[in-house]
C-alpha angles and dihedrals in degrees: 000000000000125000111181139167086229094062124086120246120245113229117194123225095235115193104338090206089059133059096293100098094044098047093042092054092045092047091051091051089054100040100039088076097039116102120226098026119115115249113244140201131204126232097219148096105295090215092073090066098047122206093342091074132077123196115234131198098211137018089245088068092065098082093052093055102031099096093055108024138025103250112227126187103209122235124233089224113087110224115228121230109282141173119240109244095024119102112231126183090203087075093060098093091054092046092053093044090053090055093045093051095048091050093045091052091051093047087052093053093248095114130042094218146330127261111191124208117216121283133188113239089200091059092049094043091054088057095050102271106154104186121109092238150321096290094047090052091052090049090052091051089051092050091049090052099044101029089231130100114259106200105198124221119200115224127181118207120194146099091037093304136110108198124179121191127231091195126018131181101009129118114259090244089059099045093103090055087064104030102083132150090251096049094045092049090052092050092050093048093048092047093049092049092048092050088058100039102036105023100036097235107144098199107017119204110219125194123202123209120220119243095223132052111285088008089287094306094245092315098309093108099032141332103230093096092052097041104035118009104041097044090054090050090049092054094048094047087057085061091051095256106144102227129145130227115253111300129192109279092218093065108025094082092054088049089053094050087052091056104262097120136026093208138007127215111210120202096220137032101248093039087064102033099048096068094043094049093043091054096040114012094166105034106044119127129211110213126180116223124196098044123115088234131056112254128179131165141181111271095238141066136253094294094208093177094052091044091053088054092046086238104117112140117225098204097109094044090049089051091047092053092047091050093047089050092052092045092050091052092047093047090051090053093045095048092043 
C-alpha cells in the first residue's frame, strides 16, 4: 500500500444533508490556492456541489483540475431528493459507498489518505448499519484488507496539543471496564509509533494523565495510577519508550504547551477533549492512529442546523486536510 505526498487525498461526502457539502466546497476554495497542500477529490454525487465541481474518472485526474474545479469521483448510488438540514435514512447507502470508495482507493495506492466528513450514526443505524461508529467501520475495512486487526486510537490535534484517548465513548462508571493494562499499553505503543511515522518525531515524549484527582495522590485518592497506569509506563520505559508516570490532568496540558511532552494520552474522553476544544474550538482535528491508512476528520458532527442556514464553517475540515497532507508527506519520508 502506497502513501505518498504526490497522491491526492480522498475526501468522503459525509452526510449530504449535513454540513459536508458546504464545508468541502469552502475548504476547496481556500486550499486550491494554497501551495504545499495535497490536492483532493471527493467521493460523492457531483450535483451536490453545483457548477464548482467537475466529475473525474480516476483519482489521478484530481491534480489536473484542482486549481479550477472541485474534483468529484461520482458514486454508483443515486442520491434521492433530500432537504439540507434534515436527517434522512434514505441517504445511508450513498454515505457508506462514499466511505468504501475512498478507503478502497487508498488501499490501492491511488490516494495518500482519507479525510472523512461528518456522518450521523443515527441515520446509518436506521438503515441497518451495525457498526459502533465511523472509526470502528474504518478499522473493520482495514482488517478485511490486510487480514490483521487494526486497533484504532483516537487523537485530537489542535490548540498546540496532540491528545490521544485511552478510553473513548464509554460512561464514566464503565471506564475501568475498558482501562486495562493491556489496552493502555496498546494505546501508548500505537501513539509512539504514529508520532515517529506520521509526525516526524524521532523520540516522542509522551505524557500520561492520571485517572483520579492529583493523579491519585500516592493512593490516597484512588489506586488506578499505582495499579494500572504507572506499572505500564515502567515496562515501556524499560523498552526505551519515553513515557511518563500518571501526572495530574489539571496541569499536564500546560506542561505540554510549555514543551515538556510531544503528545498526551488522556484516560477519559472529556479529560482529553476539553483542553483541545477550549484552545481551538473551530480548528481541532480528529485523527485515527493505528490504521494502515492515514485518516483525519473534522472534530465536529453533521451540524444540521448550520447546514440548513448555509452557515457551516470549514475551519476544522481545512485543518484536517492540511494535517492529512503533512502526515502523508511524513509517512512517505519515513517509509522511504
